[in-house]
C-alpha positions as CSV (number, residue, x, y, z in Angstrom):
1,X,16.1,29.9,25.9
2,X,17.3,28.9,22.4
3,X,14.4,27.8,20.2
4,X,14.3,26.7,16.5
5,X,14.1,29.5,13.9
6,X,10.7,30.2,12.4
7,X,9.4,30.7,9.0
8,X,6.1,32.0,7.6
9,X,4.1,30.0,5.1
10,X,1.1,31.1,3.0
11,X,-1.7,33.0,4.8
12,X,0.7,34.0,7.6
13,X,1.1,30.5,9.0
14,X,4.0,30.9,11.4
15,X,5.9,27.6,12.0
16,X,9.0,26.2,13.5
17,X,11.7,25.1,11.0
18,X,11.9,21.8,12.9
19,X,8.5,20.2,12.7
20,X,7.7,17.3,15.1
21,X,6.4,14.3,13.1
22,X,4.0,12.0,15.0
23,X,4.1,9.0,12.7
24,X,5.6,6.9,15.5
25,X,2.3,7.2,17.4
26,X,0.9,4.6,15.1
27,X,3.9,2.4,15.7
28,X,3.6,2.7,19.5
29,X,-0.1,1.8,19.2
30,X,0.3,-1.1,16.7
31,X,-0.5,-3.6,19.5
32,X,-4.0,-2.3,19.7
33,X,-3.6,-0.2,22.9
34,X,-4.1,3.5,22.3
35,X,-1.9,6.0,24.2
36,X,-3.6,8.0,27.0
37,X,-4.4,11.2,25.2
38,X,-3.9,13.5,28.2
39,X,-0.5,12.0,29.1
40,X,0.6,12.0,25.5
41,X,-0.6,15.7,25.1
42,X,1.6,16.5,28.2
43,X,4.6,15.0,26.5
44,X,3.9,17.0,23.3
45,X,3.5,20.1,25.5
46,X,7.1,19.7,26.6
47,X,8.1,20.0,22.9
48,X,5.9,23.1,22.5
49,X,7.4,24.8,25.5
50,X,10.9,24.4,24.0
51,X,9.8,26.0,20.8
52,X,9.1,22.8,18.9
53,X,5.5,23.8,18.6
54,X,4.6,22.6,15.1
55,X,3.3,19.1,14.8
56,X,2.8,16.9,11.7
57,X,0.4,14.0,11.6
58,X,-2.1,12.1,9.4
59,X,-5.4,10.4,9.4
60,X,-3.6,7.1,9.7
61,X,-1.1,7.9,12.5
62,X,-3.1,6.2,15.1
63,X,-4.5,8.6,17.7
64,X,-2.1,11.4,16.8
65,X,-4.8,13.8,15.8
66,X,-6.8,13.2,19.0
67,X,-3.6,13.7,21.2
68,X,-2.8,16.9,19.3
69,X,-6.4,18.1,19.8
70,X,-5.9,17.7,23.6
71,X,-2.7,19.8,23.3
72,X,-4.5,22.5,21.3
73,X,-7.3,22.6,23.9
74,X,-4.7,23.3,26.6
75,X,-3.4,26.3,24.6
76,X,-6.8,27.8,23.6
77,X,-6.6,31.5,23.7
78,X,-2.8,31.6,23.7
79,X,-1.0,34.3,21.7
80,X,0.9,31.7,19.7
81,X,-0.8,28.3,20.1
82,X,0.9,25.1,18.7
83,X,0.5,24.6,14.9
84,X,-1.1,21.3,13.7
85,X,-0.4,19.9,10.2
86,X,-2.4,16.8,9.3
87,X,-3.0,14.8,6.1
88,X,-6.0,13.3,4.5
89,X,-5.1,10.2,2.5
90,X,-8.3,8.7,0.9
91,X,-8.4,5.7,-1.3
92,X,-8.8,6.7,-4.9
93,X,-12.3,6.8,-6.1
94,X,-15.0,9.5,-6.8
95,X,-14.3,12.6,-4.8
96,X,-17.7,14.1,-4.4
97,X,-18.5,17.1,-2.4
98,X,-19.9,15.0,0.4
99,X,-16.9,12.6,0.5
100,X,-14.3,15.4,0.7
101,X,-16.2,17.3,3.3
102,X,-16.6,14.2,5.5
103,X,-12.9,13.6,5.3
104,X,-12.0,17.1,6.2
105,X,-14.7,17.3,8.9
106,X,-13.2,14.2,10.6
107,X,-9.9,16.0,10.8
108,X,-11.6,19.1,12.3
109,X,-13.4,16.9,14.8
110,X,-10.4,14.8,15.9
111,X,-8.3,18.0,16.3
112,X,-11.2,19.8,18.0
113,X,-10.6,22.9,15.9
114,X,-12.8,25.2,13.7
115,X,-10.0,25.4,11.1
116,X,-7.1,23.1,10.2
117,X,-3.8,25.0,10.1
118,X,-2.4,23.0,7.2
119,X,-4.3,20.1,5.5
120,X,-2.2,18.0,3.2
121,X,-3.6,15.8,0.6
122,X,-2.1,12.5,-0.6
123,X,-3.2,10.6,-3.7
124,X,-2.1,7.1,-4.7
125,X,-2.4,7.2,-8.4
126,X,-2.7,10.1,-10.8
127,X,-4.4,7.8,-13.3
128,X,-7.5,8.4,-11.3
129,X,-8.4,12.0,-12.0
130,X,-10.6,12.6,-9.0
131,X,-7.6,14.1,-7.1
132,X,-8.4,17.4,-8.8
133,X,-12.0,17.2,-7.6
134,X,-10.8,16.7,-4.0
135,X,-8.4,19.7,-4.2
136,X,-11.0,22.0,-5.7
137,X,-13.4,21.1,-2.9
138,X,-10.7,21.7,-0.3
139,X,-10.1,25.1,-2.0
140,X,-13.8,25.9,-1.5
141,X,-13.5,24.8,2.2
142,X,-10.5,27.0,2.6
143,X,-12.5,30.0,1.3
144,X,-15.1,29.1,3.9
145,X,-12.4,29.3,6.6
146,X,-12.3,25.6,7.5
147,X,-8.8,25.2,6.2
148,X,-6.1,27.8,6.6
149,X,-3.6,26.5,4.1
150,X,-3.6,23.6,1.7
151,X,-0.7,21.3,1.1
152,X,0.0,18.0,-0.7
153,X,2.3,15.1,0.1
154,X,4.6,13.1,-2.3
155,X,3.7,15.1,-5.4
156,X,6.2,15.1,-8.2
157,X,7.1,18.3,-10.0
158,X,4.8,17.6,-13.0
159,X,1.6,17.1,-10.9
160,X,2.4,19.9,-8.5
161,X,2.7,22.2,-11.5
162,X,-0.6,20.8,-12.9
163,X,-2.4,21.5,-9.6
164,X,-1.1,25.0,-9.5
165,X,-2.0,25.6,-13.2
166,X,-5.5,24.4,-12.5
167,X,-6.0,27.0,-9.8
168,X,-5.2,25.2,-6.5
169,X,-3.5,27.6,-4.0
170,X,-1.0,25.1,-2.6
171,X,1.3,26.2,0.2
172,X,3.4,23.1,0.7
173,X,4.5,19.8,-0.7
174,X,5.8,17.2,1.8
175,X,8.4,14.9,0.3
176,X,11.4,12.7,1.2
177,X,14.6,14.8,1.1
178,X,18.0,13.7,2.6
179,X,21.7,13.2,1.9
180,X,20.6,9.8,0.5
181,X,17.5,10.9,-1.4
182,X,18.2,14.1,-3.2
183,X,15.4,14.0,-5.8
184,X,13.7,17.1,-4.4
185,X,16.8,19.2,-5.1
186,X,16.1,19.1,-8.9
187,X,13.1,20.2,-10.8
188,X,10.8,20.2,-7.8
189,X,12.9,22.8,-6.1
190,X,13.1,24.9,-9.2
191,X,9.3,24.8,-9.5
192,X,8.9,25.8,-5.8
193,X,11.2,28.7,-6.2
194,X,9.2,29.9,-9.2
195,X,5.8,29.5,-7.6
196,X,6.4,30.1,-3.8
197,X,5.3,26.6,-2.8
198,X,7.5,25.4,0.1
199,X,8.8,21.9,0.8
200,X,8.4,20.1,4.1
201,X,11.2,17.6,4.2
202,X,10.8,14.2,5.8
203,X,13.2,11.3,6.0
204,X,16.1,13.8,6.5
205,X,17.9,11.3,8.8
206,X,16.8,8.2,6.8
207,X,14.9,6.6,9.6
208,X,17.9,7.2,12.0
209,X,20.5,5.6,9.7
210,X,22.2,9.0,9.2
211,X,23.8,9.1,12.6
212,X,26.9,8.0,14.5
213,X,25.1,4.9,15.6
214,X,25.5,3.4,12.2
215,X,29.0,4.7,11.3
216,X,31.3,1.8,10.6
217,X,28.7,-0.7,11.6
218,X,27.9,-3.9,9.7
219,X,24.9,-3.9,7.3
220,X,21.6,-4.9,9.0
221,X,19.7,-7.6,7.3
222,X,16.7,-8.1,9.6
223,X,14.9,-4.9,10.4
224,X,11.6,-4.9,12.5
225,X,11.2,-1.1,12.6
226,X,9.0,-0.1,9.6
227,X,10.7,3.3,9.2
228,X,14.2,1.8,9.1
229,X,13.1,-0.9,6.7
230,X,11.8,1.8,4.4
231,X,15.0,3.8,4.4
232,X,17.2,0.8,4.1
233,X,15.5,0.3,0.7
234,X,16.6,3.8,-0.2
235,X,20.2,3.1,0.9
236,X,20.2,-0.1,-1.3
237,X,18.8,1.9,-4.3
238,X,21.5,4.5,-3.8
239,X,24.3,2.0,-4.2
240,X,24.3,-0.2,-1.0
241,X,25.8,-0.2,2.4
242,X,29.5,0.4,1.5
243,X,28.6,3.6,-0.5
244,X,26.4,4.7,2.4
245,X,29.2,4.3,4.8
246,X,31.4,6.5,2.6
247,X,28.6,9.2,2.8
248,X,28.4,8.8,6.6
249,X,32.2,9.2,6.8
250,X,32.1,12.4,4.9
251,X,29.3,13.7,7.1
252,X,31.2,12.6,10.2
253,X,34.3,14.5,9.1
254,X,32.2,17.7,8.7
255,X,30.5,17.0,12.1
256,X,33.8,16.7,13.9
257,X,35.1,19.9,12.3
258,X,32.1,21.9,13.6
259,X,31.7,20.1,16.9
260,X,28.2,18.8,16.0
261,X,26.5,15.5,15.2
262,X,26.2,13.7,11.9
263,X,22.4,14.3,12.2
264,X,23.0,18.0,12.5
265,X,25.0,18.0,9.3
266,X,22.3,16.1,7.5
267,X,19.6,18.4,8.8
268,X,21.6,21.6,8.0
269,X,22.2,20.4,4.4
270,X,18.5,19.9,3.8
271,X,17.4,23.2,5.5
272,X,19.9,25.2,3.5
273,X,17.9,24.6,0.3
274,X,15.9,27.7,-0.6
275,X,12.8,25.7,-1.4
276,X,12.7,23.9,2.0
277,X,10.6,25.6,4.7
278,X,11.1,23.0,7.4
279,X,12.5,19.5,8.2
280,X,10.3,17.0,10.0
281,X,11.9,15.2,12.9
282,X,10.4,12.2,14.7
283,X,8.8,12.7,18.1
284,X,8.6,9.4,20.0
285,X,6.7,10.4,23.0
286,X,8.6,9.8,26.2
287,X,11.6,8.3,24.5
288,X,14.7,9.3,22.6
289,X,14.0,13.1,22.8
290,X,16.9,14.9,21.1
291,X,15.7,18.5,21.2
292,X,18.9,20.0,22.5
293,X,21.0,18.2,19.8
294,X,18.5,19.1,17.1
295,X,19.0,22.8,17.8
296,X,22.7,22.5,17.1
297,X,21.8,22.3,13.4
298,X,21.3,26.1,13.5
299,X,24.6,26.8,15.2
300,X,27.0,26.4,12.3
301,X,27.2,26.8,8.5
302,X,28.3,24.4,5.8
303,X,31.2,26.0,4.0
304,X,32.7,25.3,0.6
305,X,35.0,22.6,1.9
306,X,32.0,20.8,3.5
307,X,30.0,20.9,0.4
308,X,33.0,19.5,-1.6
309,X,33.2,16.5,0.8
310,X,29.5,15.8,0.4
311,X,29.6,16.3,-3.4
312,X,32.4,13.8,-3.7
313,X,30.3,11.3,-1.7
314,X,27.2,12.0,-3.8
315,X,29.2,11.4,-7.0
316,X,29.8,7.8,-5.9
317,X,26.1,7.2,-5.1
318,X,23.4,6.2,-7.6
319,X,20.5,8.7,-7.9
320,X,17.3,7.5,-6.4
321,X,15.1,6.7,-9.4
322,X,12.3,8.9,-10.6
323,X,10.8,11.9,-9.0
324,X,9.4,12.6,-5.5
325,X,6.5,10.3,-4.6
326,X,7.4,7.7,-7.3
327,X,8.2,5.2,-4.5
328,X,4.5,5.0,-3.8
329,X,3.3,4.7,-7.4
330,X,5.8,2.7,-9.4
331,X,8.8,0.3,-9.1
332,X,11.1,0.0,-7.3
333,X,8.5,0.9,-4.6
334,X,10.9,2.2,-1.9
335,X,8.4,1.9,1.0
336,X,8.3,-0.1,4.2
337,X,6.2,-2.8,2.7
338,X,8.1,-3.0,-0.5
339,X,6.2,-3.9,-3.7
340,X,2.9,-1.9,-3.7
341,X,1.7,-3.3,-7.0
342,X,-0.9,-5.5,-5.2
343,X,-2.3,-2.4,-3.5
344,X,-2.4,-0.3,-6.7
345,X,-4.0,-3.1,-8.7
346,X,-7.0,-3.1,-6.3
347,X,-7.7,0.6,-6.9
348,X,-10.8,0.9,-9.1
349,X,-10.4,2.3,-12.6
350,X,-11.8,5.7,-13.3
351,X,-13.1,4.4,-16.6
352,X,-15.7,1.9,-17.7
353,X,-14.7,-1.1,-19.8
354,X,-17.4,-2.6,-22.0
355,X,-17.5,-5.3,-24.7
356,X,-17.2,-3.9,-28.2
357,X,-20.5,-4.6,-30.0
358,X,-19.0,-4.8,-33.5
359,X,-15.6,-6.3,-32.8
360,X,-14.1,-9.1,-30.7
361,X,-12.6,-6.8,-28.2
362,X,-13.2,-4.1,-25.6
363,X,-14.0,-0.4,-25.5
364,X,-13.2,2.0,-22.8
365,X,-15.4,5.0,-21.8
366,X,-14.5,7.9,-19.6
367,X,-18.2,8.7,-19.1
368,X,-17.9,11.9,-21.1
369,X,-21.3,13.1,-22.5
370,X,-19.5,13.5,-25.9
371,X,-18.6,9.9,-26.4
372,X,-22.1,8.7,-27.2
373,X,-23.0,12.0,-29.0
374,X,-20.0,12.0,-31.3
375,X,-19.8,8.2,-31.5
376,X,-16.4,7.2,-30.2
377,X,-14.6,5.4,-27.5
378,X,-11.8,6.7,-25.4
379,X,-9.9,3.5,-26.3
380,X,-10.5,0.3,-28.1
381,X,-8.8,-3.0,-27.7
382,X,-8.7,-5.5,-30.6
383,X,-6.8,-8.7,-29.8
384,X,-3.4,-7.4,-28.5
385,X,-3.8,-3.9,-29.9
386,X,-5.1,-0.9,-28.0
387,X,-5.9,2.3,-29.8
388,X,-6.4,5.4,-27.7
389,X,-8.4,8.3,-29.2
390,X,-7.1,11.8,-29.5
391,X,-7.1,12.9,-25.8
392,X,-7.4,16.4,-24.5
393,X,-7.3,17.7,-20.9
394,X,-11.0,17.4,-20.4
395,X,-11.9,16.6,-16.8
396,X,-14.7,14.3,-15.8
397,X,-16.8,17.4,-15.1
398,X,-16.4,18.3,-18.8
399,X,-14.2,21.3,-18.1
400,X,-10.7,22.1,-19.5
401,X,-7.9,21.5,-17.0
402,X,-5.2,24.1,-16.7
403,X,-6.3,26.4,-19.5
404,X,-3.4,28.0,-21.4
405,X,-0.8,25.7,-19.9
406,X,0.3,23.2,-22.5
407,X,2.8,21.3,-20.3
408,X,0.3,20.9,-17.5
409,X,-2.4,19.7,-20.0
410,X,0.0,17.2,-21.4
411,X,0.7,15.8,-18.0
412,X,-3.0,15.4,-17.4
413,X,-3.6,13.9,-20.9
414,X,-0.9,11.3,-20.4
415,X,-2.5,10.2,-17.1
416,X,-5.8,9.7,-19.0
417,X,-4.0,7.7,-21.7
418,X,-2.3,5.5,-19.1
419,X,-5.6,5.0,-17.3
420,X,-7.4,4.1,-20.6
421,X,-4.7,1.6,-21.5
422,X,-4.8,0.1,-18.0
423,X,-8.6,-0.3,-18.2
424,X,-8.2,-2.2,-21.5
425,X,-5.7,-4.6,-19.9
426,X,-2.5,-3.0,-21.0
427,X,0.3,-1.0,-19.5
428,X,1.8,2.4,-20.4
429,X,5.0,0.4,-21.3
430,X,3.0,-1.2,-24.1
431,X,2.7,2.0,-26.1
432,X,4.5,1.8,-29.4
433,X,3.4,5.1,-31.0
434,X,2.1,8.5,-29.9
435,X,0.9,11.5,-31.9
436,X,0.9,15.0,-30.5
437,X,-1.1,17.9,-31.9
438,X,-0.3,21.4,-30.7
439,X,-2.4,24.6,-31.0
440,X,0.8,26.7,-30.8
441,X,4.1,25.2,-32.0
442,X,6.1,27.5,-29.8
443,X,4.8,25.4,-26.8
444,X,6.5,22.2,-28.0
445,X,9.1,22.1,-25.3
446,X,6.9,21.8,-22.1
447,X,4.8,19.2,-23.9
448,X,7.8,17.3,-25.1
449,X,9.2,17.3,-21.5
450,X,5.9,15.9,-20.2
451,X,6.0,13.2,-22.9
452,X,9.6,12.4,-22.0
453,X,8.8,12.0,-18.3
454,X,6.4,9.2,-19.2
455,X,8.1,7.7,-22.2
456,X,11.8,8.4,-21.6
457,X,12.5,4.7,-21.1
458,X,9.8,3.3,-23.4
459,X,10.7,5.4,-26.4
460,X,7.7,4.9,-28.7
461,X,7.6,6.2,-32.2
462,X,6.3,9.7,-32.1
463,X,4.9,12.5,-34.4
464,X,4.5,16.1,-33.3
465,X,2.2,18.3,-35.4
466,X,1.1,21.9,-35.3
467,X,-2.6,21.4,-35.7
468,X,-3.7,25.0,-35.6
469,X,-6.8,26.0,-33.6
470,X,-7.9,23.2,-31.2
471,X,-11.4,23.7,-29.7
472,X,-11.8,26.0,-26.7
473,X,-8.9,26.3,-24.2
474,X,-7.2,23.2,-25.3
475,X,-3.5,23.6,-26.1
476,X,-2.6,20.0,-26.9
477,X,-4.2,16.7,-28.0
478,X,-2.4,13.3,-27.8
479,X,-3.3,9.9,-29.2
480,X,-1.5,6.6,-28.6
481,X,-1.3,3.0,-29.9
482,X,-0.2,0.1,-27.8
483,X,0.6,-3.6,-28.4
484,X,0.0,-5.6,-25.2
485,X,2.9,-7.7,-24.1
486,X,1.1,-10.8,-23.1
487,X,4.3,-12.3,-21.7
488,X,5.0,-9.5,-19.2
489,X,4.3,-10.2,-15.6
490,X,1.2,-8.5,-14.3
């Protein structure tokens, strides 16, 4: 029997290159009625018997973890039992040892296992620095044998690099990657090649839009399916329906040439990227099972002519803005629910805002023990001005993040600056001036690139200085001034 090819991730984790995504379990249960776990496990078992034995789920995918746990119980003692990936997606806030361990233990309990094969971590906003606390505690749990491999979801290249530089042994990063959304093919793929982290690609068929079903069809304007509504936003951002139809036509020409489907072409294109370990395909239990067709993605190769056709179609499309994961953290919020600013605004600040005793204004404290000792605030607001102190990559536990890595430290510092300005009632877009102090001038480029990722559109005035010996392991220090735009929409 033909089965999907396999690949080995960190710690010898052997997986199928086509992973069955169980996000649709939540959609099937949205009426409030849970699926029968034994019946659903039997439906998953039919996938496993055909070699589609790697399943991806999350804490918020309805009863997917429980269903998969029943499947794993059926295969207890097997030479090659099914592999279960799951995700923990906590609301940002303090990530204490107890909070992290409760979150991980719930995954273990729902799956009914002693160790999670791959536990993937999602974080909504990097302005709240506790994501590093969570990952370090997960690392400790991995060392105890409770987690086999650690992954993240929707991390951009800069924060993936920061986590690695801070000592987190990441195996995977799950991101959107398709003919429409090609962000992962850039800097993120380069980083993965350099570090050995592998990508798990979701959205490869854009919620089903990349198929013959939509070739030559009129643009839909009322979409009830949450997955399709999400990927329709990607299509709109890439140039709209007409441009998408041109891409579908190119993929269709390639599909007819090789005797396969448009979906096969789309999957093959993503899997051919060296950084990609696997593509995640939807598994709607008992419905629309396309296992035989999915296997055809491995029965042909895209040649130079095929890539030329696709490249011509890509040239007419607009790049999806930003980096991977930006759709959850900043406009244009390419998610099923659209604008997430209301959600992000409810996330508590990591910093404390206090009235300034000597000025009519505010001061911001990170809670560092040094702020009262040395007599300073992380930031001060006076009228419409916000002044952010020289900021280093000091974590809330008063340790230096990513020692020796100037670029990673700059990424962390700029998150702290953004959080400080936000706590004072401003936005990172309000910054009008930055000053960068380097220990070693030869490391100017990674720091400048980190600055450019944040300020590439804002373009504040900037000064870069070789400051000589900074204290301890710190490679860079950055300060910022902002003028609050009181006319901007909040």
